[in-house]
N, C-alpha and C positions, 0 to 999 in steps of 0.2 A: 520525456524521459532523461534530457541532459540534465535537470535539475536534481532527479532521483539519483543519477550515477555519479555526478559531480560534486553533490553537496547543496548547491545553488542557494535557496534562501536559508536553509537550516546550518546549523554547526555540526562538528562531528559528535558531540556528545548526544545529537538529537537523532542520530541516525539509526538507533536501535527501536526508539519509538516509531518513527516514520516506517522502518522495514515492519514493525508489528502491525501498524496501521494498513499497510498495503495488503498485507497477508489476510488481515481481517477484511479488507474491502473485496477482495477476491472470493475469500469465503462466502460473503454475502452475496455476490455476483452469481457463484455456483448455486447457493441454495435458492436465490431467485429463479435462476434457470430452471431447477428442478421441479420447482411450484409453479412456473409458468407452462412447463411441459405436462 
């Protein structure tokens, strides 16, 4: 979580892409959860 909050390996310009990727990943996990249930 530290890398996500503080920037870590990414530059500031990549923050939007990384945030979109995280949202996409959470969405996939939710869909997989519904599928498994």
